[in-house]
Residue frames relative to the residue before (quaternion, step in Angstrom):
aa qw qx qy qz dx dy dz
X 1.0000 0.0000 0.0000 0.0000 0.00 0.00 0.00
X 0.2079 -0.7834 0.5778 0.0957 3.54 -0.96 0.88
X 0.5782 -0.5450 0.4694 0.3851 3.49 -1.33 0.30
X 0.5031 -0.6563 0.4819 0.2897 3.53 -1.29 0.19
X 0.4911 -0.6180 0.5245 0.3192 3.53 -1.23 0.55
X 0.7342 -0.4375 0.2810 0.4367 3.58 -1.28 0.21
X 0.7230 0.4213 -0.2577 0.4830 3.60 0.72 -1.03
X 0.5984 0.5463 -0.3617 0.4611 3.59 1.06 -0.67
X 0.6539 0.5182 -0.3080 0.4572 3.59 0.95 -0.87
X 0.6500 0.5168 -0.3168 0.4582 3.57 0.93 -0.88
X 0.6737 0.4910 -0.2958 0.4663 3.57 0.91 -0.92
X 0.6640 0.4891 -0.3171 0.4684 3.60 0.89 -0.86
X 0.6297 0.5275 -0.3402 0.4577 3.61 0.95 -0.79
X 0.6361 0.5277 -0.3267 0.4585 3.57 0.98 -0.84
X 0.7034 0.4570 -0.2733 0.4709 3.59 0.84 -0.95
X 0.6331 0.5117 -0.3382 0.4722 3.61 1.02 -0.70
X 0.6997 0.4831 -0.2894 0.4395 3.60 0.88 -0.86
X 0.6968 0.4551 -0.2886 0.4733 3.62 1.00 -0.67
X 0.2019 -0.8351 0.4875 0.1553 3.57 1.24 -0.53
X 0.6753 0.4045 -0.3324 0.5195 3.53 1.00 0.83
X 0.5989 -0.5655 0.4178 0.3834 3.58 -1.15 0.54
X 0.0280 -0.8042 0.5937 -0.0093 3.56 -1.15 0.65
X 0.4140 -0.6714 0.5468 0.2807 3.56 -1.09 0.68
X 0.6968 -0.4567 0.3448 0.4324 3.56 -1.28 0.33
X 0.6345 0.5658 -0.3375 0.4042 3.60 0.91 -0.90
X 0.6577 0.5029 -0.3175 0.4623 3.64 0.95 -0.80
X 0.6486 0.5007 -0.3129 0.4803 3.56 0.98 -0.87
X 0.6231 0.5491 -0.3256 0.4520 3.57 1.00 -0.85
X 0.6611 0.5087 -0.3107 0.4557 3.60 0.87 -0.91
X 0.6372 0.5167 -0.3232 0.4718 3.59 1.00 -0.80
X 0.6855 0.4907 -0.2845 0.4566 3.57 0.89 -0.95
X 0.6526 0.5322 -0.3189 0.4351 3.59 1.01 -0.76
X 0.5296 0.6014 -0.4202 0.4258 3.59 1.22 -0.19
X 0.7709 0.3389 -0.1659 0.5132 3.59 1.18 -0.56
X 0.8133 0.0458 0.0156 0.5798 3.62 1.14 -0.53
X 0.4736 -0.6129 0.5389 0.3311 3.52 -1.31 0.31
X 0.1507 0.7873 -0.5759 0.1605 3.56 -0.68 1.10
X 0.4502 -0.7067 0.4890 0.2424 3.56 -1.06 0.79
X 0.6148 -0.5489 0.4325 0.3657 3.53 -1.20 0.65
X 0.6819 0.5081 -0.2995 0.4326 3.59 0.85 -0.97
X 0.6039 0.5479 -0.3576 0.4552 3.59 1.11 -0.59
X 0.6738 0.4794 -0.2901 0.4816 3.58 0.88 -0.95
X 0.6392 0.5304 -0.3203 0.4555 3.58 0.97 -0.87
X 0.6645 0.5074 -0.3009 0.4588 3.60 0.92 -0.90
X 0.6716 0.4891 -0.3038 0.4664 3.59 0.90 -0.89
X 0.6585 0.4927 -0.3183 0.4714 3.60 0.94 -0.80
X 0.6156 0.5238 -0.3446 0.4775 3.60 1.07 -0.65
X 0.6494 0.5071 -0.3165 0.4701 3.61 0.98 -0.79
X 0.6342 0.5136 -0.3273 0.4764 3.59 1.04 -0.75
X 0.6122 0.5249 -0.3333 0.4884 3.57 1.13 -0.66
X 0.6606 0.5076 -0.2997 0.4649 3.59 0.91 -0.91
X 0.6684 0.4904 -0.2885 0.4791 3.60 1.07 -0.74
X 0.5195 -0.6656 0.4010 0.3553 3.59 1.25 -0.19
X 0.5207 0.6521 -0.4112 0.3669 3.59 1.24 0.25
X 0.7574 0.2215 -0.1420 0.5976 3.57 1.24 -0.48
X 0.1832 -0.7168 0.6511 0.1692 3.53 -1.23 0.52
X 0.1396 -0.8014 0.5784 0.0616 3.54 -1.14 0.54
X 0.0657 -0.7562 0.6486 0.0565 3.48 -1.33 0.47
X 0.4969 -0.6605 0.4831 0.2888 3.51 -1.13 0.71
X 0.0043 0.7516 -0.6591 0.0261 3.55 -0.93 1.00
X 0.7894 -0.0210 -0.0395 0.6123 3.54 -0.28 1.25
X 0.7601 -0.3263 0.2636 0.4963 3.55 -0.69 -1.12
X 0.6983 0.4344 -0.2625 0.5047 3.58 1.25 0.15
X 0.4694 -0.6398 0.5261 0.3058 3.53 -1.23 0.51
X 0.1878 -0.7138 0.6617 0.1318 3.50 -1.27 0.66
X 0.2034 -0.8115 0.5447 0.0580 3.55 -0.76 1.13
X 0.0238 0.7667 -0.6415 -0.0088 3.53 -1.24 0.60
X 0.5830 -0.5932 0.4217 0.3609 3.54 -1.18 0.54
X 0.4635 -0.6674 0.5156 0.2719 3.54 -1.15 0.69
X 0.7991 0.0717 0.0004 0.5970 3.57 1.03 -0.83
X 0.6115 -0.5464 0.4229 0.3856 3.55 -1.27 0.30
X 0.6671 -0.4656 0.3941 0.4276 3.55 -1.32 0.26
X 0.6644 0.5213 -0.3039 0.4410 3.57 0.92 -0.92
X 0.6516 0.5001 -0.3159 0.4749 3.60 0.98 -0.80
X 0.6249 0.5337 -0.3311 0.4638 3.59 1.03 -0.78
X 0.6780 0.4796 -0.2910 0.4751 3.59 0.87 -0.95
X 0.6168 0.5392 -0.3470 0.4565 3.60 1.02 -0.73
X 0.6423 0.5073 -0.3220 0.4758 3.60 1.02 -0.76
X 0.6306 0.5188 -0.3341 0.4707 3.59 1.02 -0.75
X 0.6461 0.5184 -0.3166 0.4621 3.58 0.98 -0.85
X 0.6520 0.5118 -0.3110 0.4650 3.56 0.96 -0.85
X 0.6463 0.5085 -0.3120 0.4758 3.59 0.99 -0.82
X 0.6412 0.5152 -0.3252 0.4665 3.58 0.99 -0.80
X 0.6400 0.5192 -0.3217 0.4663 3.58 0.97 -0.81
X 0.6688 0.5068 -0.2964 0.4561 3.58 0.94 -0.88
X 0.7048 0.4580 -0.2714 0.4688 3.58 1.06 -0.66
X 0.5506 0.6669 -0.3656 0.3440 3.60 1.25 -0.15
X 0.5359 -0.6138 0.4238 0.3955 3.59 1.21 -0.08
X 0.8134 0.0174 0.0528 0.5790 3.57 -0.23 -1.29
X 0.3391 -0.7851 0.4840 0.1854 3.59 -0.24 1.29
X 0.6417 0.5271 -0.3349 0.4451 3.59 0.94 -0.83
X 0.6765 0.4816 -0.2955 0.4723 3.58 0.84 -0.95
X 0.6353 0.5280 -0.3290 0.4576 3.58 0.99 -0.81
X 0.6629 0.4967 -0.3012 0.4724 3.59 0.94 -0.87
X 0.6310 0.5245 -0.3395 0.4598 3.60 0.96 -0.80
X 0.6637 0.4929 -0.3090 0.4701 3.60 0.88 -0.87
X 0.6310 0.5274 -0.3266 0.4658 3.58 1.04 -0.78
X 0.6924 0.4885 -0.2775 0.4527 3.58 0.82 -1.00
X 0.6191 0.5543 -0.3394 0.4408 3.59 1.05 -0.71
X 0.7276 0.4502 -0.2268 0.4653 3.57 1.12 -0.65
X 0.4454 0.7032 -0.4543 0.3174 3.62 1.25 0.01
X 0.4033 -0.6605 0.5746 0.2661 3.53 -1.11 0.74
X 0.6639 -0.4785 0.3586 0.4492 3.63 -1.19 0.22
X 0.6417 0.5205 -0.3264 0.4591 3.61 1.01 -0.75
X 0.6628 0.4911 -0.3018 0.4779 3.59 0.98 -0.84
X 0.6242 0.5334 -0.3289 0.4665 3.58 1.06 -0.74
X 0.6465 0.5048 -0.3120 0.4794 3.59 0.99 -0.82
X 0.6389 0.5163 -0.3210 0.4715 3.60 1.02 -0.79
X 0.6346 0.5163 -0.3215 0.4768 3.59 1.04 -0.78
X 0.6397 0.5173 -0.3248 0.4666 3.60 0.93 -0.85
X 0.6606 0.5013 -0.3049 0.4684 3.59 0.93 -0.90
X 0.6483 0.5189 -0.3157 0.4591 3.59 0.97 -0.84
X 0.6679 0.4997 -0.3045 0.4599 3.59 0.98 -0.79
X 0.6071 0.5261 -0.3538 0.4791 3.59 1.18 -0.48
X 0.6582 0.4950 -0.2987 0.4822 3.59 1.08 -0.74
X 0.7996 0.1133 -0.0062 0.5897 3.55 0.94 -0.96
X 0.1029 -0.8391 0.5305 0.0627 3.61 0.37 1.20
X 0.4596 -0.6555 0.5274 0.2844 3.54 -1.20 0.67
X 0.5324 -0.6427 0.4494 0.3187 3.57 -1.11 0.63
C-alpha cells in the first residue's frame, strides 16, 4: 500500500467525510469551491483510486458513482502496518515507536488494547 498524492488525499478526505457514494461531478463541485480544476482531472484521479483498490464504483445512468472501500482509520492502519513491515527489525521499530508516544497516544493505545486484546 502506498501513500496518497495531494489530490488523491483531498478526494479521499471528501468521500470519507461525507460517508456516501458520489459521482465525479459532485466531487468536482466541492473541489471547485477551493480551486480551479478540470472534470477530466478529477475523473482520472478517481479512476486511479479505483484501480488502487481504495474506491469502488458502480454505473448509475451514464456515470460512475464512487465510494470508499474502507474507512479512513482502516486505511491509516494499513499504512502503519506497511511502515512496520518495512522497518527491518519489527521489535526495534515498535520500541522506537512506543518510546515516542505522547501521554494521550499512550492512553489511546491502552484503550485500543482493552477493546482488542492481544493473544
